[in-house]
C-alpha positions as CSV (number, residue, x, y, z in Angstrom):
1,M,1.8,0.6,17.3
2,T,5.1,1.2,15.6
3,F,7.5,-0.6,13.4
4,P,10.8,1.2,14.4
5,E,12.8,-1.0,12.0
6,Q,10.7,0.5,9.2
7,G,10.2,3.9,10.7
8,V,6.4,3.6,10.3
9,E,3.5,4.5,12.8
10,I,0.5,2.0,12.7
11,G,-2.7,3.7,13.7
12,A,-2.0,6.8,12.0
13,A,-4.5,8.0,9.4
14,L,-3.4,7.2,5.9
15,W,0.1,6.6,4.9
16,T,1.9,8.7,2.4
17,V,4.3,7.3,-0.3
18,R,7.2,7.7,2.0
19,D,5.5,5.8,4.8
20,C,4.4,3.0,2.4
21,A,8.1,2.8,1.0
22,R,9.4,2.5,4.6
23,F,7.1,-0.2,5.5
24,L,7.7,-2.2,2.4
25,A,11.6,-1.5,2.8
26,R,11.5,-0.1,-0.9
27,S,12.3,3.3,-2.4
28,E,9.8,5.9,-2.9
29,R,10.6,5.6,-6.6
30,W,9.8,1.9,-6.7
31,V,6.4,2.6,-4.9
32,F,5.5,5.5,-7.5
33,R,6.4,2.8,-10.2
34,Q,4.0,0.4,-9.0
35,L,1.2,2.9,-8.7
36,K,1.5,3.3,-12.6
37,R,0.3,-0.5,-13.0
38,T,-3.3,-1.1,-13.3
39,E,-5.2,-2.8,-10.4
40,T,-5.1,-6.1,-12.4
41,E,-1.2,-6.2,-13.0
42,P,1.0,-8.0,-10.5
43,G,2.8,-5.6,-8.3
44,S,-0.1,-3.0,-8.0
45,I,-0.5,-1.9,-4.6
46,P,-4.0,-1.1,-3.1
47,H,-4.2,2.8,-2.4
48,Y,-6.5,5.8,-2.7
49,R,-6.2,9.0,-4.5
50,L,-6.8,12.4,-2.6
51,A,-8.8,15.2,-4.4
52,D,-5.6,16.7,-5.6
53,G,-4.3,13.2,-7.1
54,A,-1.8,12.3,-4.2
55,P,-1.8,8.7,-3.4
56,R,-2.3,7.6,0.2
57,F,-2.4,4.1,1.6
58,D,-4.5,2.4,4.3
59,P,-1.9,0.9,6.8
60,E,-4.1,-1.9,7.6
61,E,-4.8,-2.9,4.0
62,V,-1.2,-2.7,3.1
63,Q,-0.2,-5.0,6.0
64,A,-2.9,-7.3,4.7
65,W,-1.9,-7.2,1.2
66,V,1.7,-8.1,2.2
67,R,0.4,-11.0,4.5
68,E,-1.4,-12.3,1.4
69,G,1.6,-12.4,-0.9
70,C,1.1,-8.9,-2.6
71,P,-1.5,-9.9,-5.1
72,P,-2.6,-7.5,-7.6
73,A,-4.5,-4.8,-5.9
74,G,-7.8,-5.5,-7.8
75,T,-7.6,-9.3,-6.9
76,F,-6.7,-8.3,-3.2
77,R,-9.8,-6.0,-2.9
78,E,-12.2,-8.5,-4.2
79,W,-10.8,-11.3,-1.7
80,R,-11.2,-8.7,1.0
81,K,-14.7,-7.9,0.0
82,S,-15.6,-11.6,0.1
83,K,-14.3,-12.0,3.9
C-alpha cells in the first residue's frame, strides 16, 4: 500500500526518519527534535533504535499513533499493550 501524497510505502520494513517525516508532512529536522523528547513528553514519537543508534519507525505503529491523536510515545505503547 502506498500514500503517494506523502511519498511513503506502507508494508515496507521499518521507516527511516525521512519516511516518517514524509508521512507526517514534517521536516526531518522536526522528527529528530521529537526524538530528543522522553517517552512521557508530549510530541514524542514511538520508535526503535538499531544497534548503531539509528532511529527506525514501525509504519503501522506510527499510523495508529496519529489516529490516536499523537499521545506521548510511552502512553501510546501502554494503550497498545492493553488492547
